[in-house]
C-alpha positions, 0 to 999 in steps of 0.5 A: 332360710333364705326364702324366709328372710326374702319374704320378710324383706318384701313384706317390710317394703310394701308395709313402708311403701303403704305408710306413706299413702295416708293423708287427711283432707280438709278445706283450708277455710270455712265461714258462717255467720253468727247464729247459724251452723257450719260443717267442717270436713275431714276425710281420712284417705287410707292406704293399701293395704290399710292401716288401723284408725285408733282414734279421731280428735278435733282440736281448737287452736287458741293463741297457740294453745290447743283445746279438745273439742270432740273425740271419736274412739272405736272402742269408747265411742264419741265424747264432746268437750263440756263448752261445745257439748250442745252445739257440736256433733259428728255429721256422719252417723256411722261415727256413733255406731257400735262398729264405727266407720271413721273415714268421714268424721265431719264435724258440725258446729251449730249456733255459732259464736264470735268466740268459735272464730279460730283454727280446728285441727282434725287429727287421725291416730293410726297403727302402725303409721302414727298420726296424720292431721289437717287444719281448717281456718273458721271465719265467723261473721256477724250481720249487723242490725240496722235501724233508722229513726228521727234524731229528736222527737220534735223538729222545729223550723226557727228563723236561726237557720241552725243546722240540726241532725234530723235522722240517724241510720245505725248498722250495729254490731257488724263484722265486718262493719256495714256501709250506710249511704242516703238517698233523698232530694233534700239537700244536707249534710252526713257525718259517719262514725264507727264504734268498736264493741268489746266483742270485736264487732263494729257499729256504724252511725250516720246522721243526716243533718240540715236546717229544719224548714217549711220546705223540708216538711214531709220530705223522705229520707232513705237509709240504705245499709249494705253488708257484703252482698246484702242491701237493706233499705229504711226510710222515715218522713220528716215532720217539721214543725213551723209557725203559720204562713198566713194569706187573705183571700176573698177580695177580687178587686171588684167590690161595688156598692150594694154588692152582696155574699162577699167574704174575706177568708184567712188561710194559714200553712202551719204545723201544727195547724193554727189554733187561733185566728183574730181579725182587726181593722187598721183604720178603725173597729170592724163594722157591725155589718161584718160577722166574724166566724173563726177565719171568715169574715162575712160581710152581711147585706149590700156593702157600703163605703163604710166597710172599706180599709185594711183588714188584718188576720193573725193566725197562732199555733203552738210555734208562734203567730203570723199576720197578713192583710188585704186592703178593701176598696169600694167602688160605685160601679162594677168594673167590666168584666171580660166573659170566658168566651171574650178572653178566648176570643182575644186569645185567638185574635193575638195568636192569629196575628202572630201566626200572620206575622210569623209567616210574612217574615219568613216570606221576607227572608226567603224573598231576600235570600232569593234576591241575594242568590239571583244577584250572585248568579248574575255577578258570577256570569258577567266576566267583567264583574267576576271576583278574584279568588278572595271573593269574600275580601274584594268589592266591585270598582264602584264599592271601591270608589264610593266606600273609601275602604282599603282592599288587599287586591286591585279591582278588575281592570276590565271594569275600567276599560268598559267605563272608558269605552262607554264614555268614548265609544264613538272614538274607540271601537270595542275590541281596541283596548287603549295602551297604558299611560302614565297618570295625568299630571298638570305639572311640567313633563320634564323634572325640575333640575333646581327649585322652580322658578318664576318663569316656569309657573308662568309657562304653566299658567299659559296651559290653561285658557281663559275658559279653564280648559287645559292645553298640552305642551306643544312638544311633549316628549316621545313616549312608547306608551302614548296613544293617539286618538283620531282627529276629531274636534269634539272633546274626547273626555270631559273631566267631572270637576272641569266640564269645559275641559277639551282636548285640542286638535293636534295636541299630544295625548295624555293619560286619564286617572281611570286609565292608569290601571288598564 
C-alpha cells in the first residue's frame, strides 16, 4: 500500500514538472506588401513526456475582439473562416493529413490587403496542460504608384513672366508615404502636399513651378521618388511655345555696283515654327528686280543703287508676330577683303610681337632684380654702410639728408667720421677720430645773465671780418671735449654757405654740424 502511494506521488510530480515545459514559439513582427503573401510561423514545443494536442486555432485581433481565421483539429481536420477561405492555408502539408502532425502550424496569408494588418494569435489546446498561445504583429505596406506628367498640355511663354506649374509628380497610395525630389538644370520652385486616402494610404503630390520662356524649351525635368530602400526616376521634356525671334542675314557690308548672286534670308526661331513671312521696305516699295521666295529676298541681276534701303521681315506663328530689319547700302567699289592667309599672317605677327615684348620685359625684370641683389651685397659688405637691426626702416646718411623723412634710428655715425676725414685728410690721419664737440653756434659761448645789450651785439659783429669770415673768440672757455688741430695756415674746413670762411691760426677750435653725432 505504501509503495503504491509513493509511485502515484512520483508520477504526479513528473507530470506536473513536465507541464511547465510546453511553449508556442512565434516571431514577434512580420510584414509584407499589398498583393504579396506572408508566412506567420507557429511552432509548438512539447514537454517530456509529451502532452496531447487537441486543437490549434488562429485568431485575428481587431480592436480587442478576436476573430477566428483557421482551425486544425486532429479529428475534424482543417477549416478556414469564410473571409479568408481563398487566401489562407497551413504551410505544413502534415497538418492536412488524416493523421495530422500539429507541431508546426505556420499559416500562409496570400494576396495581402491593408485590412490584413492586425495582431494574430496562435493558440494550442492541450490535455492535460490546457491552452498555450503566442502573438505576432503583422504590418502591411503599400508600395506607392509613381507618375509624372506635364501640368498642362500647352505651355506658352508670355511677356507677363507669370509663374506656372509645368510638371506634376505623384507618389500615390503609399503606406508609409513616399518622398519626392527634382533633378533639373532649370531654376524653379517646388510645392509638395500629402493627401490622406480613406484606406489609410497617403498620396504625395509635387509640382514644379517656373516662368515658361524660350530658354526653358526642351529642358528636362526628372522626378525621383523614394520609398523605403527603393528609388524610381521619371523624366519629361518641356515643350514651351513662344513667338518667333527673327533675324535677317545675308548682307555682309560689301554690296557694290554690279555685284550678283546676293540675297537676304529671314530666320525665325519659333515654337511652333513660323508659318508666314512678310517682307517690306521702309523707304519705299520693294524693287521689281527683287524676288520674294517665302523667307528669302533674291536680288536678280547686277545690283544698283536703287536696291539700297531698310528691309523688314515679319515672321508669324500661332503665338505671335515678330520683326527684324537690315539696312542695305550699295558702294561703288568693292571693299578690300583680307584673304585667309593674310589674316593668319597678321595674327602671326601680333603673336610674335607679343612674345618678343614678353621676353624683353622678363629680361628687364631679371636684370633689375640682379642689380638690386648686387647693390644689397655691396651694402652688406661695407662696415660703414651696414644697416642697423631694423634695416627696413632706416636709410643711409645721404637719404636722411635729402629726403627730409623722419627716421626712428640715427644713421651710423661712422659715415660722418668718414665724411670729415675725406674733407680734411691732410690734417687728420685716417686712424684718428676727432672727439665729440658741442654743436656750432655763432652766439656768444657764455649764457646771458640778462637780456642782450647793444654792446653784446657789437661784440658779436666783430667776429666777422670784412670778407665774411668767422673769427672765434680770443679767449674761449676751456673744454675737455675741444679738439685742437695742428697749426696750418690753410683752412681746415669750408662751410658750403660761407665759401671764404677760414679758421684763423691760433684760434680756439669749434665744432662743425656734421661732427655732433661722432
